[in-house]
C-alpha positions in Angstrom: -0.3 -0.4 0.1 1.4 3.2 -0.9 1.4 6.0 1.3 0.9 9.7 0.6 2.2 13.0 2.1 1.2 15.3 4.7 -1.0 17.8 3.4 0.3 20.5 5.6 4.5 19.9 5.5 4.7 17.2 2.9 6.4 14.6 5.1 5.1 10.8 4.9 1.6 10.6 6.0 0.4 8.1 8.7 -0.9 4.9 6.5 -3.3 3.1 9.1 -4.9 5.9 11.0 -7.7 8.2 10.7 -4.6 10.6 9.6 -4.3 9.3 6.5 -4.0 12.5 5.0 -1.3 14.2 7.9 2.0 13.1 9.5 1.9 12.8 13.0 0.0 14.8 15.8 0.7 18.5 15.3 -0.1 18.8 11.4 -3.4 16.6 12.3 -4.4 19.2 14.9 -3.8 21.9 13.0 -6.2 21.0 10.4 -8.7 20.0 12.8 -8.6 23.9 14.6 -8.3 25.2 11.2 -11.8 23.3 10.6 -13.2 24.2 13.6 -12.5 27.7 13.4 -14.2 27.6 9.6 -17.3 25.7 10.9 -17.9 27.9 13.8 -17.8 31.1 11.6 -20.8 29.9 9.6 -23.1 29.8 12.9 -26.0 31.9 13.1 -25.9 35.0 16.2 -28.6 32.8 17.8 -26.8 29.7 17.8 -24.0 31.3 19.4 -26.4 33.2 21.7 -28.1 29.9 22.9 -24.7 27.7 23.2 -23.6 30.5 25.3 -26.8 30.7 27.5 -27.6 27.4 28.0 -23.8 26.9 29.2 -24.1 29.6 31.5 -27.4 28.2 32.8 -25.5 24.8 33.5 -22.7 26.4 35.2 -24.7 28.5 37.5 -27.2 25.7 38.2 -30.1 27.1 36.4 -30.3 24.1 34.1 -29.6 20.6 35.5 -28.2 17.9 32.7 -30.4 14.8 32.5 -29.7 11.6 31.0 -30.1 10.7 27.4 -33.7 11.2 26.3 -32.9 7.9 23.5 -30.8 5.4 25.5 -30.8 6.5 29.2 -26.9 6.9 29.4 -26.0 9.0 32.2 -23.9 12.1 30.6 -26.2 14.1 28.1 -25.5 16.8 26.2 -27.8 20.0 25.5 -29.4 19.4 22.4 -31.4 22.8 20.6 -34.3 22.0 18.1 -34.7 25.8 17.5 -31.5 28.1 18.9 -34.2 30.9 19.2 -35.4 29.1 22.6 -31.9 28.9 24.2 -33.0 27.1 27.0 -35.3 24.8 25.5 -33.0 21.6 25.5 -33.2 18.2 25.0 -30.6 15.7 26.6 -28.8 13.3 24.2 -25.8 11.3 24.7 -22.9 12.2 22.3 -23.5 9.0 20.0 -27.5 9.7 20.1 -26.8 13.5 19.1 -25.1 12.8 16.3 -27.2 10.2 14.9 -30.0 12.7 15.5 -28.0 15.2 13.6 -27.5 12.8 10.7 -31.5 11.8 10.2 -32.7 15.4 11.1 -30.0 17.9 10.0 -29.1 20.7 12.3 -31.4 22.8 14.7 -33.6 25.6 13.3 -31.7 28.8 13.0 -28.3 26.9 13.4 -26.5 28.8 10.5 -26.3 32.5 9.2 -28.6 32.6 6.2 -26.3 35.0 3.7 -23.4 32.6 4.3 -21.2 35.3 5.6 -19.0 34.6 8.8 -21.0 36.4 11.9 
């Protein structure tokens, strides 16, 4: 099996890991950071506000974490069906949360409508 080169530094890429297009750790982490910044830049102001308010409510005790509504796992993530309602959340574990978004897509008001970074 031929191995490609890292997209960032040009060194031989890791062949048997999920980082197949990148060399060891640093370049892969740099790629992940860049992708995250670009992705978050597309979030709508409502989504940013809802996430901030929900996290603040969790920290100050106004909003209590609950078990996953689907499988009952203890550690639940806050899921917004509509980002215009920041404290209306459903608790889903990480895997159920991902499956929900694959099946139903992002919540209402998740991304800026004009496509411009906010």
